[in-house]
C-alpha positions in Angstrom: 0.0 0.0 0.0 1.5 3.3 -1.1 1.0 6.8 0.0 -0.4 7.5 -3.4 -3.6 5.7 -2.6 -6.3 8.2 -2.9 -9.4 9.2 -0.9 -12.6 8.4 -2.6 -13.7 11.3 -4.5 -11.0 13.7 -3.4 -7.6 12.6 -4.7 -6.0 13.2 -1.4 -3.0 11.0 -0.3 -3.4 8.4 2.3 -2.4 10.3 5.5 0.6 8.7 7.3 -0.4 9.9 10.8 -4.0 8.6 10.5 -2.8 5.3 9.1 -0.3 4.8 11.9 -2.8 5.7 14.5 -5.4 3.3 13.1 -2.8 0.6 12.9 -1.9 1.1 16.6 -5.5 0.8 17.7 -6.0 -2.4 15.6 -2.8 -3.9 17.0 -3.8 -3.2 20.6 -7.2 -4.9 20.0 -5.7 -8.0 18.4 -3.1 -8.4 21.2 -5.1 -10.4 23.7 -5.8 -13.1 21.1 -2.1 -13.4 20.2 -1.3 -13.7 23.8 -3.3 -16.9 24.1 -1.4 -18.4 21.2 2.0 -17.4 22.7 1.0 -18.9 26.0 -0.1 -22.2 24.5 3.0 -22.4 22.4 5.3 -22.0 25.4 4.2 -25.4 26.7 6.5 -28.3 25.7 5.2 -30.7 23.0 4.7 -33.7 25.3 2.6 -31.8 27.8 0.6 -30.1 25.1 -0.2 -33.4 23.5 -1.3 -34.9 26.8 -3.6 -31.9 27.4 -5.2 -31.9 24.0 -5.8 -35.7 24.0 -6.9 -36.2 27.6 -10.4 -37.6 28.0 -11.6 -34.6 29.8 -10.6 -32.3 27.0 -12.4 -34.4 24.4 -15.5 -34.6 26.5 -15.6 -30.8 26.9 -15.1 -30.3 23.2 -17.9 -32.7 22.3 -20.2 -31.1 24.8 -19.5 -27.7 23.3 -20.1 -29.0 19.8 -23.4 -30.6 21.0 -24.5 -27.4 22.6 -23.7 -25.4 19.5 -25.5 -27.8 17.1 -28.5 -28.4 19.4 -29.1 -24.7 20.0 -28.7 -23.9 16.3 -31.1 -26.5 15.2 -33.7 -25.7 17.8 -33.4 -22.0 17.1 -34.1 -22.6 13.4 -37.1 -24.9 14.2 -38.5 -22.2 16.5 -37.6 -19.0 14.5 -38.6 -19.9 11.0 -42.3 -20.8 11.9 -42.4 -17.6 14.0 -41.2 -15.6 11.0 -43.7 -17.1 8.7 -46.5 -16.6 11.3 -45.7 -12.8 11.7 -45.2 -12.2 7.9 -47.2 -14.6 5.8 -50.3 -15.4 7.8 -53.4 -13.7 9.2 -52.2 -14.1 12.8 -54.0 -11.5 14.9 -51.7 -8.7 16.2 -48.8 -9.6 14.0 -47.0 -6.3 14.7 -47.3 -6.8 18.4 -46.0 -10.4 18.2 -43.1 -9.3 15.9 -41.8 -7.0 18.7 -42.5 -9.6 21.5 -40.7 -12.5 19.9 -37.7 -10.3 19.1 -37.3 -8.9 22.6 -35.5 -11.9 24.2 -32.4 -11.0 22.2 -32.1 -7.9 24.4 -32.1 -9.8 27.6 -28.7 -11.3 28.8 -29.0 -15.1 28.6 -27.5 -15.4 32.1 -30.5 -13.4 33.5 -32.8 -15.9 31.8 -30.7 -18.8 33.2 -30.9 -17.3 36.7 -34.7 -17.1 36.5 -34.8 -20.6 35.0 -32.8 -22.1 37.9 -34.7 -20.2 40.5 -38.0 -21.5 39.2 -37.2 -25.1 38.3 -34.3 -26.1 40.5 -34.8 -28.9 43.2 -36.8 -27.4 46.0 -37.4 -24.4 43.8 -40.5 -22.2 43.3 -42.3 -24.6 40.8 -41.7 -27.6 43.0 -43.1 -25.7 46.0 -46.3 -25.0 44.0 -46.6 -28.7 43.0 -45.8 -30.3 46.4 -49.4 -30.1 47.6 -50.4 -32.1 44.6 -48.0 -34.9 45.5 -45.1 -33.9 43.2 -41.9 -34.4 45.3 -39.3 -33.8 42.7 -38.8 -32.4 39.2 -36.4 -33.4 36.5 -33.0 -31.7 37.0 -32.5 -28.4 35.2 -28.8 -28.6 35.5 -26.3 -29.8 32.9 -26.2 -29.6 29.1 -30.0 -30.1 28.4 -30.9 -27.1 30.6 -28.2 -24.9 29.0 -29.5 -25.9 25.5 -33.0 -24.9 26.4 -32.1 -21.5 27.9 -29.6 -20.4 25.3 -32.1 -21.4 22.6 -34.8 -19.3 24.2 -32.6 -16.2 24.2 -30.8 -16.6 20.8 -33.5 -17.8 18.4 -34.2 -14.1 17.5 -31.0 -14.0 15.5 -32.6 -16.5 13.1 -36.0 -14.9 13.4 -34.9 -11.4 12.5 -32.8 -12.4 9.5 -35.6 -14.8 8.3 -38.3 -12.2 8.7 -36.3 -9.7 6.7 -35.9 -12.1 3.9 -39.6 -13.0 3.9 -40.5 -9.3 3.7 -38.2 -8.5 0.8 -38.2 -11.4 -1.6 -40.2 -11.3 -4.8 -43.9 -12.0 -4.0 -44.7 -12.7 -7.7 -42.8 -16.0 -7.5 -45.3 -17.1 -4.8 -48.3 -15.9 -6.9 -46.9 -17.8 -10.0 -46.7 -21.0 -7.9 -50.2 -20.6 -6.7 -51.5 -20.2 -10.3 -49.9 -23.5 -11.1 -52.2 -25.1 -8.4 -49.6 -25.5 -5.7 -51.0 -25.3 -2.2 -49.3 -23.2 0.4 -47.3 -26.1 1.8 -45.8 -27.0 -1.6 -45.3 -23.3 -2.5 -43.4 -22.7 0.8 -41.2 -25.7 0.2 -40.4 -25.2 -3.4 -40.4 -21.4 -3.7 -40.0 -19.7 -0.3 -37.5 -22.0 1.3 -34.8 -21.6 -1.4 -35.3 -17.8 -1.2 -34.9 -17.5 2.5 -32.2 -20.2 3.0 -29.2 -17.8 3.0 -30.9 -15.6 5.6 -31.7 -18.6 7.8 -28.2 -19.8 7.5 -26.7 -16.4 8.4 -28.9 -16.2 11.5 -28.1 -19.8 12.4 -24.4 -19.1 12.3 -24.8 -16.1 14.5 -26.7 -18.3 17.0 -23.9 -20.9 16.8 -21.3 -18.3 17.5 -23.2 -17.0 20.6 -23.9 -20.6 21.8 -20.2 -21.5 22.0 -19.1 -18.2 23.5 -21.8 -17.9 26.2 -20.4 -18.1 29.7 -23.1 -17.1 32.2 -25.7 -19.7 31.2 -23.4 -22.7 31.2 -21.9 -21.5 34.5 -25.3 -21.1 36.2 -26.6 -24.4 34.8 -23.3 -26.3 35.5 -22.8 -27.4 31.9 -19.4 -28.8 31.2 -18.4 -26.8 28.1 -15.4 -24.7 27.1 -16.4 -21.3 28.6 -17.3 -22.7 32.1 -14.3 -25.0 32.2 -11.9 -22.3 31.3 -13.1 -20.2 34.2 -12.8 -23.2 36.6 -9.3 -24.0 35.4 -8.3 -20.4 35.9 -9.5 -20.5 39.5 -7.7 -23.8 40.3 -4.1 -24.1 41.2 -1.8 -25.1 38.3 -4.6 -24.9 35.7 -3.3 -22.0 33.6 -1.8 -24.2 30.9 -5.0 -26.2 30.6 -7.1 -23.0 30.5 -4.9 -21.6 27.8 -5.3 -24.7 25.6 -9.0 -24.8 26.1 -9.1 -21.1 25.1 -7.1 -21.8 22.0 -9.5 -24.7 21.0 -12.4 -22.4 21.6 -10.8 -19.7 19.4 -10.3 -22.2 16.6 -14.0 -23.2 16.8 -15.0 -19.6 16.8 -12.8 -18.8 13.8 -14.3 -21.8 11.9 -17.9 -20.5 12.6 -16.9 -17.0 11.4 -15.3 -18.5 8.2 -18.5 -20.4 7.5 -20.6 -17.3 8.2 -18.4 -15.2 5.9 -18.7 -17.8 3.1 -22.5 -18.0 3.4 -22.9 -14.2 3.5 -20.7 -13.8 0.5 -22.7 -16.4 -1.5 -26.1 -14.8 -0.7 -28.3 -14.0 -3.8 -31.7 -12.5 -3.3 -33.8 -11.3 -6.2 -36.4 -8.6 -5.5 -37.6 -7.6 -9.0 -41.3 -7.8 -8.0 -43.5 -6.8 -5.2 -42.2 -7.3 -1.7 -44.2 -9.9 0.3 -45.4 -8.0 3.3 -49.1 -9.1 3.0 -50.6 -12.1 4.7 -51.1 -15.1 2.3 -51.8 -18.1 4.6 -55.1 -18.3 6.5 -54.6 -20.1 9.7 -58.2 -21.1 10.3 -58.5 -23.4 13.3 -54.7 -23.1 13.9 -55.1 -19.4 14.7 -55.6 -20.0 18.5 -52.8 -22.6 18.9 -50.5 -20.2 17.1 -51.4 -17.4 19.5 -51.0 -19.7 22.5 -47.6 -20.7 21.3 -46.4 -17.1 20.9 -47.9 -16.3 24.3 -46.2 -19.3 25.9 -42.8 -18.3 24.4 -43.2 -14.7 25.7 -44.2 -16.0 29.1 -41.0 -18.0 29.5 -38.5 -15.5 27.9 -39.9 -12.2 29.1 -42.6 -12.5 31.7 -40.9 -15.1 33.8 -37.7 -13.2 34.7 -39.5 -9.9 35.2 -42.3 -11.3 37.3 -39.8 -13.4 39.3 -37.6 -10.6 40.3 -40.6 -8.4 41.0 -42.1 -11.1 43.2 -38.9 -11.3 45.1 -39.1 -7.6 45.8 -42.8 -7.7 46.8 -42.5 -10.7 49.1 -39.5 -9.3 51.0 -37.1 -12.0 49.8 -34.8 -9.2 48.6 -34.6 -7.8 52.2 -31.0 -6.9 53.3 -28.8 -9.7 54.4 -25.2 -9.3 55.6 -23.1 -8.8 52.5 -26.0 -8.8 50.1 -27.9 -5.6 50.9 -28.3 -3.6 47.7 -25.8 -0.7 47.4 -26.0 2.1 44.9 -22.2 1.9 44.7 -22.8 -1.3 42.6 -24.7 0.7 40.0 -22.2 3.6 40.2 -19.3 1.2 39.7 -21.0 -0.3 36.7 -21.7 3.1 35.2 -18.2 4.3 36.0 -16.3 1.6 34.1 -18.9 1.5 31.3 -18.5 5.2 30.9 -14.7 5.0 30.6 -15.0 2.1 28.1 -17.5 4.1 26.0 -15.2 7.1 26.0 -12.1 5.2 25.1 -13.9 3.1 22.5 -15.4 6.3 20.9 -12.0 8.0 20.7 -10.2 4.8 19.5 -12.9 4.1 16.9 -12.6 7.5 15.2 -9.3 7.1 13.3 -10.2 3.5 12.3 -13.7 4.3 11.1 -12.5 7.5 9.3 -9.7 5.7 7.5 -11.9 2.8 6.4 -14.8 5.1 5.2 -12.8 7.8 3.4 -9.9 5.8 2.0 -10.9 2.6 0.2 -7.7 0.6 0.7 -6.9 -2.9 1.8 -5.0 -1.5 4.7 -7.9 0.5 6.0 -10.2 -2.5 5.6 -7.7 -4.7 7.4 -7.5 -2.3 10.4 -11.3 -2.1 10.6 -11.7 -5.9 10.5 -9.0 -6.3 13.1 -11.1 -4.3 15.6 -13.8 -7.0 15.3 -11.5 -9.8 16.6 -12.4 -9.1 20.3 -16.1 -9.0 19.5 -15.9 -12.4 17.8 -13.7 -14.0 20.4 -15.6 -15.1 23.6 -15.3 -12.7 26.5 -13.9 -15.4 28.8 -11.0 -15.8 26.4 -10.3 -12.1 26.2 -10.5 -11.9 30.0 -8.1 -14.8 30.5 -5.6 -13.5 28.0 -5.4 -10.2 29.9 -5.2 -12.1 33.2 -2.1 -13.9 32.0 -0.5 -10.8 30.7 -1.4 -8.6 33.7 -0.3 -11.2 36.3 3.1 -11.9 34.6 4.1 -8.8 32.8 1.7 -6.1 33.5 3.7 -4.0 36.0 5.8 -0.9 35.9 8.4 0.5 38.3 7.9 4.1 39.4 10.2 5.7 42.0 11.2 2.3 43.2 7.7 1.0 43.5 6.2 -1.8 41.5 2.8 -0.9 40.2 0.8 -3.7 38.5 -2.2 -3.4 36.2 -3.7 -6.8 37.0 -7.1 -6.4 38.7 -7.2 -2.7 38.1 -9.7 -0.5 36.5 -7.5 0.3 33.4 -7.1 -3.3 32.4 -10.8 -3.9 33.0 -11.7 -1.0 30.8 -9.2 -2.2 28.2 -11.0 -5.6 28.1 -14.3 -3.9 27.6 -12.9 -1.8 24.7 -11.4 -4.9 23.1 -14.8 -6.7 23.3 -17.1 -3.8 22.2 -15.0 -1.5 20.1 -16.8 -2.7 16.8 -20.0 -1.2 18.0 -18.4 2.2 18.1 -16.5 1.6 14.8 -19.6 0.5 12.9 -21.7 3.5 14.1 -18.9 6.0 13.4 -18.1 4.6 10.0 -21.7 4.8 8.9 -21.8 8.4 9.9 -18.6 9.2 8.1 -20.0 7.6 4.9 -23.0 9.9 5.1 -20.8 13.0 4.9 -20.4 14.3 1.4 -16.6 14.6 0.7 -17.3 17.8 -1.3 -18.0 19.6 2.0 -14.5 18.9 3.2 -13.1 19.8 -0.2 -14.8 23.2 0.0 -13.4 23.8 3.5 -9.9 23.0 2.2 -10.3 25.4 -0.7 -11.1 28.1 1.8 -7.6 27.7 3.3 -8.5 25.5 6.3 -6.0 22.7 7.2 -7.0 19.0 7.5 -7.4 19.1 11.3 -9.4 22.3 11.4 -11.6 21.0 8.6 -12.2 17.8 10.5 -13.0 19.7 13.7 -15.3 22.3 12.2 -17.0 20.4 9.3 -16.7 16.6 9.7 -16.9 16.2 13.5 -20.2 18.1 14.0 -21.8 16.0 11.2 -20.7 12.6 12.5 -21.2 13.4 16.2 -24.6 11.7 16.4 -23.0 8.5 15.1 -20.2 8.7 17.6 -22.6 9.3 20.5 -24.8 6.4 19.4 -21.8 4.0 19.2 -20.5 5.2 22.6 -24.0 4.7 24.1 -24.2 1.2 22.8 -20.7 0.4 24.2 -21.8 1.8 27.5 -25.0 -0.3 27.7 -23.3 -3.5 26.5 -20.4 -3.1 29.0 -22.9 -2.8 31.8 -24.0 -6.4 31.1 -20.6 -8.0 30.4 -20.0 -10.9 32.9 -16.9 -13.0 32.2 -14.4 -10.2 31.7 -15.7 -8.4 34.8 -15.4 -11.5 37.0 -11.8 -12.1 35.8 -10.4 -8.6 35.8 -12.2 -6.4 38.3 -10.2 -5.0 41.2 -10.6 -6.8 44.5 -13.8 -5.5 46.3 -15.0 -3.7 43.1 -18.6 -4.8 42.9 -20.9 -4.2 39.9 -24.4 -5.2 39.1 -23.3 -8.3 37.2 -20.9 -9.5 39.9 -23.7 -9.2 42.5 -26.1 -11.3 40.4 -23.2 -13.8 40.1 -22.6 -13.7 43.9 -26.3 -14.2 44.7 -26.6 -17.2 42.4 -23.4 -18.7 43.8 -24.6 -18.3 47.4 -28.1 -19.6 46.5 -29.7 -16.3 47.8 -31.8 -15.8 44.7 -33.9 -13.0 46.1 -30.9 -10.8 46.6 -30.3 -10.6 42.9 -33.7 -9.0 42.3 -32.6 -5.3 42.2 -29.4 -5.8 40.2 -31.1 -8.1 37.8 -34.0 -5.7 37.2 -31.6 -2.8 36.7 -29.8 -5.0 34.1 -33.1 -5.7 32.4 -33.7 -1.9 32.1 -30.2 -1.5 30.6 -31.0 -4.3 28.2 -34.1 -2.5 27.1 -32.2 0.7 26.6 -29.7 -1.2 24.4 -32.5 -2.3 22.1 -33.8 1.2 21.9 -30.3 2.5 20.8 -30.0 -0.3 18.2 -33.5 0.5 16.8 -32.7 4.2 16.6 -29.6 3.4 14.7 -31.5 1.2 12.3 -34.2 3.8 12.0 
């Protein structure tokens, strides 16, 4: 890449300073992933082989694969009929149900897992209701089956949203042509609709698979033996750092494989929209109308109503009353907001050069830097956190005036972990805003004698400020909900909303998670509002 590469529409040279700054940001964000590779490579070959081939490792890998496949298949089986119901049928209140069945995506799955355990665990709430009827025990909710159910309930909207979009946009005249050839709705759906929406279903399914293998909170609460939970347990055990590093490396390899498949599917998508978009209902449900409504209502009850009503019930019945060490403190909310605010600020500032270079200068280097910022977003949070733990504990210290100052378990390294994880949200929003600014405006400013920095400050920055703020807001709200990186890297005694939910579940004091969990649900709702405003 040469300095002669030009800015789109302006003929300006690729600025060296901006390129170096973008490269530095991208390198910093890729660093944690490289550290896992270096750590694993430092283990001698014999020990590495024994770790990889031990029975426990194979079992964890198979469980993780089973979790990923089962969640993906169940999400498709759940989401595709829902998309058809809300787009292609005469289901009453389709707009309402469209919103309702999408909302579980905004709720952290570990909040859903917490509610699921509280309701259905042995001696839990549901069993207490059934004991007068002679029911002395319920099937165990723990383990891989419980994790599969909960993650499916909170990730199927990935498939639902992509499938619904495809149903709304593909050529409706193809369906009309099939119906004129005397195909019933079942045959038409199978032979015409399915081939059209298959790429969208596949894209949503791969996003679901990526979430399933990277989720930490749900397997941890439900004691499912998969990569993310076992990495955390090995980190907490004595002498388990090598094993944790190898498990992390295997999880990264699995994640990269999923991303490669997703990229290939996305690149091969072909969707023809030469006719009328299919937003009108075509299938009359008849007697199936009420079972369909009951199914949508039951899904909403488990995914939305259950956690909200559960935590509200804890508050109303006094089960959230103060207990030593668990009385709600506003400091938890302030701590969450403090580190989230710092992460949002750093991410917004760091995203600016990367987004501007990528949007204004169409070069492979700019595209490479932009894509590099997405590494931390794609890699599971437990892996990012563990990589920074290894670095901070072994090399993250500086000597000042004869004193050794470490960064491990400090606010700066915690904020850095958040930035690594969520920088793409700021990059994407800022880049979109930059693309919407006409380059001729900056050219006009330059012709009036203003330098590049002054032009950016007085012309470009005010125009892209809404995008920067939206990206920062999304980073802030997402950071508030981040669990694994917070658990691994927070300073000793530094409590946040997510750590208090974790502590309450660990201690079995479910009622004491009510206030932190409800606040996190509010934050989740605000995240959805920000996303919808960006889409709008």
